C-alpha positions, 0 to 999 in steps of 0.5 A: 220688796212687798213682805207678807206674812209667808215669808216670816215663816220661811228660812232666813238666807243668811244665819245670824253671823252672815256668811261666816257662820260656820266659824263663830258658832251657830245659834243652836249652841249660844247660851245666855249670861248676865252681865254688867257692863263698863265701858262700850265702843263700837266694837267691844265691850267690857263685861264682868258677871259680878259688875267688880271693874276689875274681874271685867273682859273685853267680848267682839259684838259682832260674835254677841248679841245684846238685851238691856236687861236694865241697870245694877250695881258696878265696882270701877277699879278705883273701888268708887260704886255706880249704876250700871247697865244690866246686860242678856249676852246671847255668844258660842259656849266656847267664848263664854269657856274662853272668856272666863264667862261661864 
């Protein structure tokens, strides 16, 4: 399929979450939260706001967008400090409230 500049300004056929966009929340109600990543799997992220693994919660990758910010200091459950990735996560506000991130 050939694309030109006009195609870049036309609305997408599907939303950010595909066919299930209404069930997960619209892009307009998304909020950005700065977090520290403690662990990552194919389906989710273990993140915290303060860098403490004891306060970390799991987020499903299917309900958020992830942007790399840099590096931050975090603390493991055993008290050891180490450098971890700092991320900005965009997710629906209701999910942030449910997970205690807001």
